[in-house]
C-alpha angles and dihedrals in degrees: 000000000000111000107224092160118139097022121122115250100176129083109247132202098202123186108193106220139153121293124279116254113288090225093064091046103043099092088044092051091047093050091047095050091052092052089052091053089051090052091242089116119035146088133296123232091262090061098255113135126222137198138037142195136207147179132205111255097193150343090271089074097258118144146181119235138179111262129257117271097020098115093102093058117099095203128022131207137197088276088067098063136083132202113227106212105171134014134191107187100184092051092039094231136132144177120219137164135200139079092296131051112244119265121273089245093057091116092059090050092048090053095057091046092050096046096042118042093182091058114099106168136040127190121193116192142161120230121153096202094050092044094054093042097055107027109122090006099069118041105298135193118224121269087239093067110083126202120280092013132126088239090060092049090050093049091050092053091051092052092049092047085072112078091217092053093048091048091065092065084207139075136182122226105220092184095050108060114236091358119140132164130207127184142175151165083277142001092266091058094043092053093044090056093047098049091043092056093042087058 
């Protein structure tokens, strides 16, 4: 099977600008570097990176997310994040600004923020054990929905429209091998849900 993981599928209107304030990003950077240390964000032997993390910027649905092709880096700085300012899921287009281009999984993060106004943090990781343990038990997107696609974003929205699905604060991506997402009212809650289910 061809590995196209980690590559951007959306069309991006990217304005390359200065980094966002470190004060806003500090908890995001700390959480991301911890996940990298745990191997939940990283890079495969073939050089393809995996995993990303985001935080809501404002009530309008804008969010800041780790940049694409950063999985190989042990530590991130403000220069490795992007602010997603507009998303059109059906057209698979987004606008972002910052020193880095938004992650390939930005559409999945956007779907969660748009569906759940009370969710302020999203974490996407790869873990074979957790994926195998929870696939079909926790809320799970269909195998036909591939990563970074409008179909994946739409399936995530449907899962979270169900209060039971949303209550899990976690979902498994059947069509994105090893891919799992956690989310919460803040980064602490999203991390707690993820690490609890990882066991």
